[in-house]
C-alpha positions as CSV (number, residue, x, y, z in Angstrom):
1,X,-18.2,-3.3,-16.0
2,X,-14.9,-1.6,-15.6
3,X,-11.6,-3.4,-16.4
4,X,-9.0,-3.1,-13.6
5,X,-5.3,-3.8,-13.9
6,X,-3.9,-4.8,-10.5
7,X,-0.4,-4.7,-9.2
8,X,0.7,-6.0,-5.9
9,X,1.4,-3.2,-3.3
10,X,4.2,-5.3,-1.8
11,X,6.3,-6.6,-4.7
12,X,4.7,-4.9,-7.8
13,X,3.8,-8.2,-9.5
14,X,0.8,-8.0,-11.9
15,X,-0.1,-11.7,-11.9
16,X,-2.8,-13.0,-9.5
17,X,-4.7,-16.1,-8.7
18,X,-8.4,-15.4,-8.2
19,X,-10.6,-17.1,-5.6
20,X,-14.2,-16.7,-4.6
21,X,-15.5,-17.1,-1.1
22,X,-18.1,-15.8,1.3
23,X,-17.8,-13.9,4.6
24,X,-20.0,-15.7,7.2
25,X,-20.2,-12.7,9.5
26,X,-17.9,-13.8,12.3
27,X,-15.0,-11.9,13.8
28,X,-13.2,-13.4,16.7
29,X,-16.1,-15.6,17.6
30,X,-18.7,-12.8,17.6
31,X,-21.4,-12.4,14.9
32,X,-20.9,-9.1,13.0
33,X,-23.3,-9.5,10.1
34,X,-26.5,-11.6,9.8
35,X,-25.9,-12.4,6.1
36,X,-23.0,-13.9,4.1
37,X,-21.1,-11.5,1.9
38,X,-19.3,-12.6,-1.3
39,X,-15.6,-11.9,-1.4
40,X,-13.2,-12.0,-4.3
41,X,-9.6,-12.7,-3.2
42,X,-6.8,-11.8,-5.6
43,X,-3.6,-13.6,-4.5
44,X,-0.3,-12.4,-5.7
45,X,1.6,-15.3,-7.5
46,X,5.0,-14.0,-6.3
47,X,4.7,-13.0,-2.6
48,X,1.1,-14.4,-1.9
49,X,-0.2,-11.1,-0.7
50,X,-4.0,-11.1,-0.7
51,X,-6.2,-8.3,-2.0
52,X,-9.9,-8.4,-0.8
53,X,-12.8,-7.2,-2.9
54,X,-16.2,-7.3,-1.1
55,X,-19.6,-7.7,-2.9
56,X,-20.6,-9.4,-6.0
57,X,-21.4,-6.2,-7.8
58,X,-18.1,-4.3,-7.4
59,X,-18.1,-3.2,-11.0
60,X,-14.7,-4.5,-11.7
61,X,-13.5,-7.1,-14.3
62,X,-10.4,-8.8,-13.1
63,X,-10.1,-10.9,-16.3
């Protein structure tokens, strides 16, 4: 697994809150995918900008 150091593209902050969720395959009321996809959300603690990382095997360590 590769370690990744993130910085916010909006404010340059390097501190993030990490959240896990799934994508249920809906976009504007229409089904896009038949299966759920795991998503890692990295939320900037300064400006609250959200970085999205799709898939549980992205190969990145956000720790």
